[in-house]
Every structure is written in C-alpha cells, then in structure tokens.
C-alpha positions in Angstrom: 0.0 0.0 0.0 2.8 2.3 0.9 4.6 1.5 -2.3 1.5 2.4 -4.3 1.1 5.7 -2.6 4.8 6.5 -3.2 4.4 5.6 -6.9 1.3 7.9 -7.2 3.2 10.7 -5.4 6.1 10.3 -7.8 3.8 10.4 -10.8 2.1 13.5 -9.4 5.4 15.3 -8.9 6.6 14.4 -12.4 3.3 15.7 -13.8 3.7 18.9 -11.9 7.2 19.3 -13.2 6.0 18.6 -16.7 3.4 21.4 -16.3 6.0 23.7 -15.0 8.6 22.8 -17.6 6.0 22.9 -20.5 6.3 26.6 -21.2 10.0 26.4 -21.0 10.1 23.5 -23.4 7.8 25.3 -25.8 9.6 28.6 -25.6 12.4 27.8 -28.1 9.7 26.6 -30.6 7.6 29.7 -30.1 10.7 32.0 -30.6 11.6 30.1 -33.7 8.1 30.4 -35.1 8.0 34.1 -34.3 11.4 34.7 -36.1 10.1 32.7 -39.1 6.9 34.7 -39.4 8.6 38.1 -38.8 11.3 37.1 -41.3 8.7 36.3 -44.0 6.9 39.6 -43.3 10.2 41.5 -43.6 10.9 39.8 -46.9 7.4 40.5 -48.2 7.7 44.1 -47.2 11.0 44.5 -48.9 9.6 42.8 -52.1 6.9 45.5 -52.2 8.8 48.5 -51.0 12.1 48.2 -52.8 10.7 48.7 -56.3 8.9 51.9 -55.2 12.1 53.2 -53.5 14.1 52.5 -56.7 11.4 54.3 -58.7 11.7 57.4 -56.4 15.5 57.5 -56.7 15.6 56.7 -60.4 13.1 59.5 -61.2 15.7 62.0 -60.0 18.4 60.9 -62.5 19.2 61.6 -66.1 20.0 58.8 -68.6 23.7 58.8 -67.7 23.0 58.7 -64.0 20.7 55.7 -64.3 23.6 53.5 -65.3 26.6 55.3 -63.8 25.5 55.8 -60.2 24.2 53.6 -57.3 20.6 52.4 -57.6 19.6 54.0 -54.3 21.1 57.4 -54.6 19.5 60.7 -55.5 20.3 62.6 -58.7 19.6 66.2 -59.6 17.4 65.9 -62.7 13.9 65.4 -61.1 12.5 68.8 -62.2 14.0 68.4 -65.7 12.4 64.9 -66.0 9.0 66.1 -64.9 9.1 69.0 -67.4 10.1 66.6 -70.2 7.3 64.2 -69.3 4.6 66.9 -69.1 5.7 68.7 -72.3 6.4 65.7 -74.5 4.0 65.3 -77.4 2.1 68.6 -76.6 1.3 67.3 -73.1 0.0 63.9 -74.1 1.0 62.5 -70.7 -1.4 64.9 -69.0 -4.1 63.7 -71.3 -3.3 60.1 -70.4 -3.5 60.9 -66.7 -6.8 62.6 -67.2 -8.1 59.6 -69.1 -7.0 57.3 -66.3 -8.6 59.5 -63.7 -11.9 59.5 -65.7 -11.9 55.7 -66.3 -10.9 54.8 -62.7 -13.0 57.5 -61.0 -16.3 56.8 -62.8 -15.6 53.1 -62.7 -15.0 53.2 -59.0 -18.0 55.2 -58.0 -20.6 53.9 -60.5 -19.2 50.4 -60.5 -18.9 50.3 -56.8 -22.5 51.4 -56.4 -23.7 48.7 -58.8 -21.7 46.1 -57.0 -23.1 47.2 -53.6 -26.6 47.1 -54.9 -26.1 43.7 -56.3 -24.5 42.3 -53.2 -27.3 43.9 -51.0 -29.9 42.2 -53.2 -28.2 38.8 -53.0 -28.0 39.1 -49.2 -31.4 40.5 -48.3 -33.8 39.5 -51.0 -35.3 36.1 -51.8 -36.0 35.4 -55.4 -36.0 32.5 -57.8 -32.6 31.4 -59.1 -30.7 33.4 -56.4 -28.2 30.7 -55.6 -27.6 29.9 -59.2 -27.0 33.5 -60.1 -24.6 33.9 -57.2 -22.8 30.8 -58.2 -22.3 32.4 -61.6 -20.8 35.4 -59.8 -18.4 33.1 -58.0 -17.4 31.5 -61.3 -16.7 35.0 -62.6 -14.4 35.6 -59.7 -12.3 32.6 -60.8 -12.0 33.7 -64.4 -9.0 36.0 -65.0 -9.7 39.4 -66.6 -7.3 38.8 -69.5 -9.4 35.8 -70.6 -12.4 38.0 -71.2 -10.7 40.7 -73.2 -11.2 39.1 -76.6 -14.9 38.3 -76.1 -15.4 41.8 -74.9 -13.6 43.2 -77.9 -15.9 41.1 -80.2 -19.0 42.4 -78.4 -17.8 46.0 -78.6 -16.9 45.6 -82.2 -20.4 44.2 -83.1 -22.0 47.4 -81.7 -19.4 49.8 -82.9 -17.9 50.8 -79.6 -14.3 50.0 -80.2 -11.8 52.9 -80.1 -14.1 54.9 -77.8 -14.1 55.5 -74.0 -17.2 53.4 -73.6 -15.3 50.3 -74.7 -13.1 50.7 -71.7 -15.6 52.1 -69.2 -18.6 49.8 -69.6 -16.8 46.4 -69.0 -15.4 47.6 -65.7 -18.7 48.8 -64.2 -19.5 45.4 -62.8 -16.9 43.3 -61.1 -17.8 39.8 -59.8 -15.3 40.0 -56.9 -16.8 43.4 -55.8 -20.3 41.9 -55.9 -19.1 39.0 -53.7 -17.4 41.4 -51.3 -20.5 43.6 -51.2 -22.6 40.6 -50.1 -20.2 39.9 -47.3 -20.3 43.5 -46.1 -24.1 43.5 -46.3 -24.5 40.4 -44.2 -22.1 41.8 -41.6 -23.1 45.4 -41.4 -26.9 45.5 -42.0 -29.1 43.6 -39.4 -32.2 42.1 -40.8 -34.2 43.5 -37.9 -33.4 47.1 -39.1 -34.8 46.5 -42.5 -37.8 44.7 -41.1 -38.5 47.8 -38.9 -38.2 50.0 -42.0 -40.8 47.8 -43.8 -43.2 48.1 -40.9 -42.8 51.9 -41.1 -43.8 51.7 -44.8 -40.4 52.1 -46.5 -40.2 50.4 -49.9 -37.1 48.3 -50.8 -35.5 51.1 -52.8 -36.0 53.6 -50.0 -34.7 51.2 -47.4 -31.5 50.7 -49.4 -30.7 54.3 -50.0 -31.9 55.6 -46.6 -30.6 52.7 -44.4 -28.6 50.1 -46.3 -26.2 52.4 -48.2 -25.2 54.6 -45.2 -24.5 51.5 -43.1 -22.5 50.1 -46.0 -20.4 53.3 -46.3 -17.1 51.7 -45.2 -17.7 48.7 -47.4 -18.6 50.9 -50.4 -15.4 52.9 -50.0 -13.3 49.7 -49.8 -15.0 48.3 -52.9 -14.6 51.6 -54.8 -10.9 51.8 -53.9 -10.4 48.2 -55.1 -12.2 49.2 -58.3 -10.1 52.3 -58.7 -6.8 50.5 -58.3 -7.9 47.7 -60.6 -9.1 50.0 -63.4 -6.0 52.3 -63.0 -3.7 49.3 -63.5 -5.8 47.9 -66.3 -3.7 47.3 -69.4 -5.0 44.5 -71.7 -8.5 45.9 -72.1 -7.6 49.4 -73.2 -4.7 48.1 -75.3 -7.0 45.9 -77.3 -10.0 48.3 -77.4 -8.2 51.6 -78.3 -6.2 52.7 -81.3 -6.3 56.4 -80.8 -3.5 57.4 -78.4 -5.5 60.4 -77.3 -7.8 57.9 -75.5 -5.0 55.9 -73.9 -4.9 55.5 -70.1 -1.5 56.1 -68.5 -0.7 52.4 -68.3 -0.9 52.0 -72.1 0.8 55.3 -72.7 3.8 54.2 -70.6 4.0 51.0 -72.6 4.0 53.1 -75.8 6.9 55.2 -74.5 8.7 52.1 -73.3 8.9 51.0 -76.9 10.7 54.2 -77.8 13.6 53.6 -75.3 15.5 51.2 -77.5 16.1 53.5 -80.5 16.0 56.6 -78.3 17.6 56.0 -74.8 16.6 59.6 -73.7 13.1 58.3 -73.3 14.2 56.0 -70.4 14.2 58.7 -67.7 10.8 59.9 -69.0 9.3 56.4 -68.7 10.6 56.1 -65.2 9.4 59.5 -64.1 6.1 59.0 -65.8 5.7 55.7 -63.9 6.5 57.5 -60.7 3.9 60.2 -61.3 1.3 57.6 -62.2 1.7 56.1 -58.8 1.0 59.3 -56.9 -2.8 59.3 -57.4 -3.0 55.8 -55.9 -1.0 56.8 -52.8 -3.2 59.9 -52.4 -6.4 57.8 -52.6 -5.2 55.4 -50.0 -4.2 58.2 -47.6 -7.5 60.1 -48.0 -9.7 57.0 -47.6 -8.0 55.1 -44.8 -10.2 56.8 -42.1 -13.2 55.1 -43.7 -11.5 51.8 -43.3 -10.8 52.5 -39.6 -14.5 53.3 -39.2 -15.4 50.1 -40.8 -13.2 48.0 -38.6 -14.9 49.4 -35.5 -18.4 49.4 -36.9 -19.1 45.8 -35.9 -18.3 46.5 -32.2 -20.9 49.2 -31.8 -24.4 48.0 -31.0 
C-alpha cells in the first residue's frame, strides 16, 4: 500500500514538473516560429517597398545617372524629367493621366454602387434562381480578366464601340469580386431587424436601401470603390485591345508606348521612369484620403 502511494506521489510530482517545464520547453519553438513569421513579413515588405524606392531614386536621375550611379542614390534631374514628361507630345502625358482618372473614377463610383446594390440584393432579397446567379458570380471571380478581353472586344466591335471611351468604361462597371465582397459586407453590417422595422414603417425596398442600407455600407462601399479604382487604374490589356487612338489611352498603355521608344531613343528611359512614378501618386493619395473610412469600418461591428 505504501509503495502504491509513493508511486502515485512520484507520478504527481513528475506531472507537476512537466506542467512547469512545459512553457520552458515550448519557448524555443515559439521563438523560432516568431522569427520565421517576422522574417517572412520583412521579406514580403522588402519585395513590395524596394521597387517603389528604386522608382523614387531613379526618377531624379538623367540617362547617364541611371547606369553610372548607385541604384539607391539621388540625382539632380527630377524637375527636368518632370518637365520633359509633361511637355512631350504637346502634353500627351497629362491627357493620359486625365483619361485614367476618368476611367478609374467613374468606374470606382458607379461600378462600386452597382456592386453594392447587387451584393445587397443577393443578401437581403429572396428570389427564384438566387443561388444559381450567385454561383455564376463566384465563377466570374475565378476567371482572369485577361481571358475576357477578346470576347469583350468582339462584343464591342459588333455594336461599334471600339476605339471609344465606352469600350473601356462599360466592362469595368460590374466586377464579380466586388459583388461577392458587397454581399459579405451587407451580411455583416446590416441587421435584418433594421430592414424589417423599415418595412413596418412603410419604407419600400429602394427607399430602405438608399436611406438605411447604403449609409450602413459606407465603409464597405469605400473599400470596394478603392479596389475598383486601383484595378481600373492598373488595367492594361482591355484598353490596349480596345483603343487605337492614343488620345484615349490611359497612362498604363501610354507608358507602354513610351517604353517601346527607349531602345532606339535612350533619352526616353528617364521619361518612362518619371512618368511611372507620377502615375503612382494618385493611388497613394487615394489610400491616404480614404484610410479613415476603413478604420470606421473596422470598429463598426463592435458598436451595437
């Protein structure tokens, strides 16, 4: 009997030691995991930040400085490069930037509103074929945009819209991923009880959406519109196929056109780099101006 008690006591002591030593044993593994995760985050950050830093430094150099100085060193030709970019071709770069602002701005606002309305309808309304239609939306998310360029070109050609702004603007007004995201925001931000109370008070569906649903979806709408803005701003294949008149080019296609001039005319290289740097500025400004709406959206779910 005494031997049995001693054995149980020894097992209990060993168990207690194991509980005490557990955090110590797991500590090296936790430190290793933390170092691995932080290391991957640092590598990812460098992968994204270094090209932008190189663009900033390179836009301050002339053609000789690009190849004769350190990659991450400032030059003294920033103003000359900006003047050359703005004045080249009677200010065609300014026209390209204005086109991009028009395509991306209208596409972001109008396309974002269409996506929010569609996502709201998929979430709050019950109608025949709802799941089938939403399944088609999900399939559209999986299809890359470049795969739809040729069918869109054939459709635009059949109605005579090629080489017009409408050929670029109309296809970007509805984005399947934005519709999916809008449904997620609608289910998370708009309680069904709120809409039911509006129906009891006599509000029709359209009035309920614009008076109740859309204001509550404000942060989600801003997020979707910003995704739309960035996607349309960076769009390349669609305008490249649809447009032949360089007056209608967005800045992405215009920079590609200038890139083709750099081989016979190396003096275009600083202009391409500086133009690329200037084309990034509107995106940075948009992120800075709209980040407060994201912060409001993050805390919206915690307020009852």
